[in-house]
C-alpha positions as semicolon CSV with decimal commas, in nm:
position;residue;x (nm);y (nm);z (nm)
1;M;5,348;15,204;9,296
2;K;5,583;15,329;9,592
3;T;5,651;14,951;9,632
4;V;5,746;14,907;9,239
5;I;5,970;15,241;9,285
6;K;6,150;15,100;9,570
7;I;6,298;14,832;9,359
8;V;6,280;14,959;9,000
9;I;6,513;15,262;9,076
10;P;6,769;15,051;9,288
11;L;6,788;14,822;9,005
12;L;6,830;15,089;8,781
13;V;7,120;15,247;8,954
14;I;7,334;14,872;8,912
15;L;7,243;14,875;8,545
16;L;7,358;15,180;8,514
17;L;7,678;15,137;8,714
18;L;7,760;14,811;8,530
19;L;7,704;14,961;8,216
20;S;7,966;15,236;8,292
21;A;8,212;14,954;8,388
22;I;8,162;14,759;8,084
23;A;8,194;15,101;7,875
24;K;8,540;15,127;8,038
25;D;8,681;14,778;7,973
26;P;8,444;14,565;7,813
27;L;8,681;14,259;7,748
28;R;8,654;14,247;8,141
29;L;8,358;14,100;8,161
30;F;8,460;13,793;7,948
31;Q;8,808;13,801;8,125
32;P;8,674;13,793;8,509
33;H;9,012;13,602;8,639
34;S;9,247;13,809;8,425
35;E;9,496;14,046;8,572
36;Q;9,724;14,251;8,381
37;L;10,104;14,248;8,514
38;P;10,416;14,468;8,467
39;S;10,671;14,276;8,294
40;Q;10,993;14,292;8,440
41;G;11,286;14,105;8,515
42;T;11,439;13,872;8,246
43;T;11,293;13,551;8,093
44;A;11,479;13,260;7,965
45;V;11,325;13,064;7,710
46;Y;11,359;12,701;7,600
47;F;11,181;12,460;7,304
48;S;11,218;12,102;7,321
49;P;11,286;11,855;7,156
50;N;11,634;11,865;7,337
51;G;11,632;12,260;7,396
52;G;11,798;12,234;7,673
53;A;11,452;12,256;7,918
54;T;11,535;11,928;8,188
55;E;11,892;12,096;8,215
56;A;11,779;12,442;8,287
57;I;11,530;12,340;8,508
58;V;11,784;12,108;8,741
59;N;12,013;12,415;8,717
60;E;11,780;12,605;8,897
61;I;11,695;12,356;9,161
62;N;12,057;12,331;9,216
63;S;12,088;12,662;9,283
64;A;11,799;12,663;9,527
65;K;11,874;12,821;9,869
66;S;11,618;12,832;10,058
67;G;11,250;12,692;9,888
68;I;11,111;12,516;9,564
69;L;10,736;12,462;9,525
70;V;10,629;12,233;9,217
71;Q;10,289;12,204;9,069
72;A;10,287;11,912;8,795
73;Y;10,081;11,724;8,600
74;S;10,323;11,465;8,502
75;F;10,596;11,397;8,692
76;T;10,869;11,093;8,577
77;S;11,149;11,305;8,520
78;K;11,500;11,154;8,720
79;P;11,734;11,403;8,685
80;I;11,429;11,652;8,862
81;A;11,345;11,406;9,108
82;K;11,697;11,322;9,166
83;A;11,810;11,717;9,216
84;L;11,459;11,788;9,442
85;V;11,608;11,553;9,646
86;D;11,930;11,666;9,673
87;A;11,791;12,009;9,746
88;R;11,596;11,879;10,056
89;K;11,960;11,747;10,165
90;R;12,103;12,019;10,136
91;G;11,848;12,192;10,400
92;V;11,638;12,328;10,105
93;E;11,233;12,316;10,152
94;I;11,037;12,179;9,914
95;E;10,684;12,104;9,852
96;V;10,518;11,931;9,541
97;V;10,164;11,892;9,404
98;L;10,085;11,705;9,159
99;D;9,756;11,519;8,956
100;R;9,559;11,238;9,076
101;S;9,696;11,033;8,769
102;Q;10,027;11,040;8,936
103;R;9,910;10,835;9,263
104;K;9,804;10,554;9,003
105;E;10,100;10,531;8,775
106;K;10,327;10,190;8,883
107;Y;10,622;10,387;9,037
108;T;10,666;10,733;8,962
109;S;10,913;11,055;9,071
110;A;10,552;11,151;9,309
111;D;10,642;10,810;9,491
112;F;11,070;10,918;9,452
113;V;11,025;11,253;9,677
114;A;10,760;11,133;9,898
115;H;10,967;10,849;10,026
116;A;11,251;11,107;10,013
117;G;11,043;11,328;10,263
118;I;10,959;11,595;10,030
119;P;10,565;11,699;10,143
120;T;10,375;11,583;9,893
121;Y;10,009;11,603;9,745
122;I;9,765;11,509;9,545
123;D;9,527;11,778;9,377
124;D;9,184;11,553;9,296
125;K;8,967;11,870;9,262
126;H;9,011;11,916;8,873
127;A;8,945;11,702;8,584
128;I;9,324;11,729;8,549
129;A;9,571;11,916;8,761
130;H;9,722;12,036;8,430
131;N;9,964;12,317;8,583
132;K;10,364;12,273;8,508
133;I;10,522;12,526;8,752
134;M;10,821;12,536;8,982
135;I;10,925;12,875;9,207
136;V;11,239;12,827;9,336
137;D;11,367;13,080;9,691
138;R;11,039;13,279;9,599
139;S;11,202;13,481;9,310
140;T;11,234;13,272;9,006
141;L;10,960;13,114;8,807
142;I;10,976;12,832;8,586
143;T;10,694;12,758;8,385
144;G;10,530;12,627;8,019
145;S;10,370;12,362;7,860
146;F;10,698;12,109;7,955
147;N;10,596;11,864;8,196
148;F;10,839;11,708;8,428
149;T;10,936;11,403;8,200
150;R;11,178;11,248;7,951
151;A;10,914;11,241;7,670
152;A;10,875;11,628;7,687
153;E;11,292;11,635;7,680
154;E;11,348;11,408;7,432
155;R;11,029;11,304;7,210
156;N;10,711;11,596;7,269
157;A;10,755;11,974;7,090
158;E;10,719;12,201;7,411
159;N;10,810;12,506;7,588
160;L;11,009;12,634;7,921
161;L;10,983;13,007;8,069
162;V;11,241;13,046;8,341
163;I;11,134;13,406;8,466
164;K;11,323;13,595;8,718
165;G;11,325;13,952;8,908
166;N;10,946;13,960;8,841
167;K;10,789;13,976;9,247
168;E;10,408;14,057;9,150
169;L;10,407;13,772;8,923
170;V;10,590;13,499;9,145
171;D;10,348;13,596;9,400
172;R;10,023;13,509;9,214
173;Y;10,210;13,201;9,122
174;I;10,235;13,105;9,493
175;G;9,959;13,219;9,566
176;N;9,740;12,965;9,313
177;F;10,013;12,694;9,449
178;E;9,875;12,779;9,830
179;E;9,515;12,771;9,695
180;H;9,605;12,424;9,539
181;K;9,774;12,316;9,850
182;G;9,502;12,414;10,036
183;H;9,261;12,122;9,875
184;S;9,510;11,865;9,796
185;E;9,552;11,550;9,978
186;A;9,891;11,487;10,187
187;Y;10,064;11,202;9,969
188;Q;10,301;10,943;10,154
189;G;10,368;10,726;9,844
190;K;10,310;10,346;9,723
């Protein structure tokens, strides 16, 4: 009987603590990776087709002073790839993490930036590495459904946000970038 009590009482305490936590924030149980961050800074919004998203991305890349981090599923946009290579020539440090599909395509912007000496990685640990983000100078976040492709600019219904002045949000995205880069393979291009 004493053995049963020694086991049951701690289990009841844990259960009560869990129920108490659920009562305080019942949705947290169903959103274990969700996090509320304060809304800060400015947000520019772009919609495609032909809504200026590619131009906005190129402008942000052109304004970069120190670094750009890129995560992309599909990356075939020549203007974006050229802007990244030009930024590297200006001394901006750039790293790119792409979906495994970029390794199999005939010739992609992944090859173009890798051949330009930009460290490029393939994230093949997921069914799809579907992130579409850029972080410029650790202070500007570019994100949305917008793939870095000509089709996204000219034919698809897409959205793009350029968020400035929200360090906490940018830092979360930097952490996510580093996590995915950590399990990705270096890509030299074809």
